C-alpha positions as a LaTeX table, in Angstrom:
\begin{tabular}{lrrr}
\hline
Residue & $x$ (\AA) & $y$ (\AA) & $z$ (\AA) \\
\hline
Unk1 & 32.56 & $-2.84$ & 29.73 \\
Unk2 & 29.28 & $-3.42$ & 31.58 \\
Unk3 & 27.90 & $-0.09$ & 30.52 \\
Unk4 & 27.89 & $-0.62$ & 26.77 \\
Unk5 & 26.36 & $-4.01$ & 27.26 \\
Unk6 & 23.42 & $-2.54$ & 29.18 \\
Unk7 & 23.04 & 0.20 & 26.62 \\
Unk8 & 22.98 & $-2.38$ & 23.72 \\
Unk9 & 20.57 & $-4.42$ & 25.64 \\
Unk10 & 18.35 & $-1.42$ & 26.17 \\
Unk11 & 18.51 & $-0.38$ & 22.50 \\
Unk12 & 17.71 & $-3.86$ & 21.43 \\
Unk13 & 14.75 & $-3.97$ & 23.73 \\
Unk14 & 13.55 & $-0.65$ & 22.72 \\
Unk15 & 13.76 & $-1.58$ & 19.03 \\
Unk16 & 11.90 & $-4.84$ & 19.67 \\
Unk17 & 9.24 & $-2.97$ & 21.47 \\
Unk18 & 8.81 & $-0.58$ & 18.64 \\
Unk19 & 8.51 & $-3.62$ & 16.27 \\
Unk20 & 5.81 & $-5.16$ & 18.30 \\
Unk21 & 4.00 & $-1.99$ & 18.53 \\
Unk22 & 4.06 & $-1.44$ & 14.80 \\
Unk23 & 2.93 & $-5.05$ & 14.19 \\
Unk24 & 0.22 & $-4.86$ & 17.01 \\
Unk25 & $-1.22$ & $-1.54$ & 15.77 \\
Unk26 & $-1.01$ & $-2.82$ & 12.19 \\
Unk27 & 0.63 & $-0.53$ & 9.69 \\
Unk28 & $-2.27$ & 0.90 & 7.45 \\
Unk29 & $-2.30$ & 3.48 & 4.87 \\
Unk30 & $-4.98$ & 5.93 & 4.09 \\
Unk31 & $-6.26$ & 6.01 & 0.31 \\
Unk32 & $-8.81$ & 7.64 & $-1.82$ \\
Unk33 & $-11.68$ & 4.97 & $-2.68$ \\
Unk34 & $-13.98$ & 5.95 & $-5.60$ \\
Unk35 & $-15.09$ & 4.74 & $-9.17$ \\
Unk36 & $-15.95$ & 6.70 & $-12.17$ \\
Unk37 & $-17.51$ & 5.14 & $-15.29$ \\
Unk38 & $-17.27$ & 7.33 & $-18.28$ \\
Unk39 & $-16.64$ & 10.55 & $-16.26$ \\
Unk40 & $-19.80$ & 10.09 & $-14.08$ \\
Unk41 & $-18.00$ & 10.74 & $-10.90$ \\
Unk42 & $-15.87$ & 13.91 & $-11.56$ \\
Unk43 & $-14.37$ & 13.88 & $-8.07$ \\
Unk44 & $-12.66$ & 10.69 & $-8.87$ \\
Unk45 & $-11.45$ & 11.27 & $-12.36$ \\
Unk46 & $-8.22$ & 13.07 & $-13.56$ \\
Unk47 & $-7.16$ & 15.76 & $-13.29$ \\
Unk48 & $-7.55$ & 14.85 & $-9.53$ \\
Unk49 & $-8.29$ & 17.77 & $-7.06$ \\
Unk50 & $-8.58$ & 16.58 & $-3.49$ \\
Unk51 & $-9.69$ & 19.94 & $-1.97$ \\
Unk52 & $-9.05$ & 18.44 & 1.44 \\
Unk53 & $-12.44$ & 16.57 & 1.35 \\
Unk54 & $-12.70$ & 13.43 & 3.43 \\
Unk55 & $-15.68$ & 12.20 & 1.45 \\
Unk56 & $-13.64$ & 9.60 & $-0.60$ \\
Unk57 & $-10.75$ & 9.18 & 1.75 \\
Unk58 & $-10.86$ & 5.92 & 3.57 \\
Unk59 & $-8.90$ & 5.99 & 6.85 \\
Unk60 & $-7.77$ & 3.32 & 7.63 \\
Unk61 & $-7.97$ & 1.65 & 4.20 \\
Unk62 & $-8.56$ & $-2.05$ & 4.46 \\
Unk63 & $-8.36$ & $-4.56$ & 1.76 \\
Unk64 & $-8.72$ & $-8.38$ & 0.99 \\
Unk65 & $-5.86$ & $-10.70$ & 0.92 \\
Unk66 & $-5.20$ & $-13.80$ & $-1.51$ \\
Unk67 & $-6.36$ & $-17.10$ & 0.27 \\
Unk68 & $-7.70$ & $-15.14$ & 3.34 \\
Unk69 & $-11.29$ & $-14.17$ & 4.39 \\
Unk70 & $-12.01$ & $-10.74$ & 5.82 \\
Unk71 & $-10.16$ & $-7.28$ & 5.50 \\
Unk72 & $-6.69$ & $-6.39$ & 6.44 \\
Unk73 & $-4.91$ & $-3.22$ & 6.90 \\
Unk74 & $-3.75$ & $-2.01$ & 3.43 \\
Unk75 & $-0.19$ & $-1.54$ & 2.53 \\
Unk76 & $-0.63$ & 0.51 & $-0.70$ \\
Unk77 & $-3.03$ & 2.95 & $-2.57$ \\
Unk78 & $-3.91$ & 2.02 & $-6.06$ \\
Unk79 & $-5.23$ & 3.78 & $-9.14$ \\
Unk80 & $-6.70$ & 2.12 & $-12.22$ \\
Unk81 & $-7.30$ & 4.29 & $-15.23$ \\
Unk82 & $-8.22$ & 3.32 & $-18.67$ \\
Unk83 & $-10.83$ & 2.57 & $-21.25$ \\
Unk84 & $-12.89$ & $-0.33$ & $-22.03$ \\
Unk85 & $-11.85$ & $-2.06$ & $-25.43$ \\
Unk86 & $-15.51$ & $-2.92$ & $-26.44$ \\
Unk87 & $-17.03$ & 0.45 & $-25.89$ \\
Unk88 & $-14.37$ & 2.98 & $-25.44$ \\
Unk89 & $-15.88$ & 4.11 & $-22.12$ \\
Unk90 & $-13.38$ & 5.29 & $-19.56$ \\
Unk91 & $-13.04$ & 4.03 & $-16.01$ \\
Unk92 & $-11.06$ & 5.30 & $-13.15$ \\
Unk93 & $-10.79$ & 3.29 & $-9.89$ \\
Unk94 & $-9.02$ & 4.66 & $-6.66$ \\
Unk95 & $-8.61$ & 2.24 & $-3.73$ \\
Unk96 & $-6.22$ & 0.27 & $-1.55$ \\
Unk97 & $-4.65$ & $-3.12$ & $-1.60$ \\
Unk98 & $-2.19$ & $-5.15$ & 0.36 \\
Unk99 & 0.76 & $-7.37$ & $-0.49$ \\
Unk100 & 0.03 & $-11.10$ & $-0.10$ \\
Unk101 & 3.60 & $-11.70$ & 0.90 \\
Unk102 & 4.73 & $-13.87$ & $-2.01$ \\
Unk103 & 8.33 & $-13.77$ & $-3.16$ \\
Unk104 & 7.88 & $-12.77$ & $-6.74$ \\
Unk105 & 6.99 & $-9.36$ & $-8.00$ \\
Unk106 & 5.05 & $-10.67$ & $-10.93$ \\
Unk107 & 2.24 & $-12.11$ & $-8.77$ \\
Unk108 & 1.98 & $-8.86$ & $-6.47$ \\
Unk109 & 0.26 & $-6.24$ & $-8.46$ \\
Unk110 & 0.90 & $-3.54$ & $-5.92$ \\
Unk111 & 4.68 & $-3.82$ & $-5.95$ \\
Unk112 & 5.07 & $-2.18$ & $-9.26$ \\
Unk113 & 2.96 & $-0.21$ & $-11.51$ \\
Unk114 & 1.72 & $-1.76$ & $-14.84$ \\
Unk115 & 0.24 & $-0.58$ & $-18.09$ \\
Unk116 & $-1.32$ & $-2.50$ & $-21.01$ \\
Unk117 & $-4.49$ & $-4.61$ & $-21.26$ \\
Unk118 & $-6.04$ & $-6.33$ & $-18.46$ \\
Unk119 & $-9.41$ & $-7.77$ & $-17.34$ \\
Unk120 & $-11.56$ & $-5.87$ & $-14.96$ \\
Unk121 & $-15.13$ & $-6.28$ & $-14.02$ \\
Unk122 & $-15.59$ & $-8.91$ & $-16.67$ \\
Unk123 & $-14.39$ & $-6.68$ & $-19.45$ \\
Unk124 & $-11.09$ & $-6.06$ & $-21.04$ \\
Unk125 & $-9.55$ & $-2.60$ & $-20.21$ \\
Unk126 & $-6.61$ & $-0.77$ & $-21.79$ \\
Unk127 & $-4.92$ & 1.37 & $-19.24$ \\
Unk128 & $-2.64$ & 1.37 & $-16.27$ \\
Unk129 & $-2.64$ & 0.14 & $-12.64$ \\
Unk130 & $-0.48$ & 2.49 & $-10.48$ \\
Unk131 & 0.43 & 1.80 & $-6.92$ \\
Unk132 & 2.12 & 3.78 & $-4.10$ \\
Unk133 & 2.77 & 3.54 & $-0.49$ \\
Unk134 & 5.12 & 6.32 & 0.20 \\
Unk135 & 2.41 & 8.48 & 1.89 \\
Unk136 & $-1.17$ & 8.46 & 3.12 \\
Unk137 & $-3.55$ & 9.44 & 0.14 \\
Unk138 & $-0.89$ & 8.98 & $-2.46$ \\
Unk139 & $-3.12$ & 7.67 & $-5.14$ \\
Unk140 & $-3.91$ & 11.28 & $-6.32$ \\
Unk141 & $-1.38$ & 11.85 & $-8.85$ \\
Unk142 & $-0.91$ & 10.35 & $-12.32$ \\
Unk143 & 2.80 & 9.83 & $-12.06$ \\
Unk144 & 4.04 & 6.38 & $-11.14$ \\
Unk145 & 5.57 & 5.83 & $-7.77$ \\
Unk146 & 7.49 & 2.81 & $-6.47$ \\
Unk147 & 6.17 & 1.44 & $-3.28$ \\
Unk148 & 8.18 & 1.75 & $-0.15$ \\
Unk149 & 7.93 & $-1.42$ & 1.95 \\
Unk150 & 6.56 & $-1.08$ & 5.41 \\
Unk151 & 6.89 & $-4.75$ & 5.91 \\
Unk152 & 10.52 & $-4.60$ & 4.90 \\
Unk153 & 11.09 & $-1.71$ & 7.50 \\
Unk154 & 9.37 & $-4.08$ & 10.13 \\
Unk155 & 11.83 & $-6.95$ & 9.22 \\
Unk156 & 14.87 & $-4.83$ & 9.47 \\
Unk157 & 13.68 & $-3.48$ & 12.82 \\
Unk158 & 13.22 & $-6.97$ & 14.03 \\
Unk159 & 16.55 & $-7.94$ & 12.68 \\
Unk160 & 18.35 & $-5.01$ & 14.13 \\
Unk161 & 16.88 & $-5.61$ & 17.64 \\
Unk162 & 17.93 & $-9.31$ & 17.53 \\
Unk163 & 21.37 & $-8.19$ & 16.59 \\
Unk164 & 21.65 & $-5.67$ & 19.28 \\
Unk165 & 20.51 & $-8.23$ & 21.87 \\
Unk166 & 22.69 & $-10.80$ & 20.55 \\
Unk167 & 25.81 & $-8.42$ & 20.59 \\
Unk168 & 25.00 & $-7.40$ & 24.11 \\
Unk169 & 25.33 & $-11.01$ & 25.30 \\
\hline
\end{tabular}
């Protein structure tokens, strides 16, 4: 019986170490960052062609967080595409953002993609905000993706480590 306990303790410690390394290094996603008003920046507009250029790829991508000063590692890439209601001019914005950690999806724009009318740069825009976090530079496509939760993965790893250590005792 001593051998399984030792193995479980080792696995628990290794999982906890992995969790600490992920948190310490700060999970961060790489995203394309650019803005195009009325087609002025063709490299940013759709159809999007990366051509493996790093000119508009930010690595690591950093973003602001509600109620906090400074920049933090991004957890999702975003793409805003639409047109201004008042002039009909088009806008495309690619960038990164991070989850603020609130419990409700409706206050976290990056947790799900949205389409409709919204206020951007002091003007009303009719379009979509799309978010993704399943891969670096995922804000290239026009299809909607649901974000994979890096923070949830870390919570699961921590829970798993605690359970393994507790079971070993």
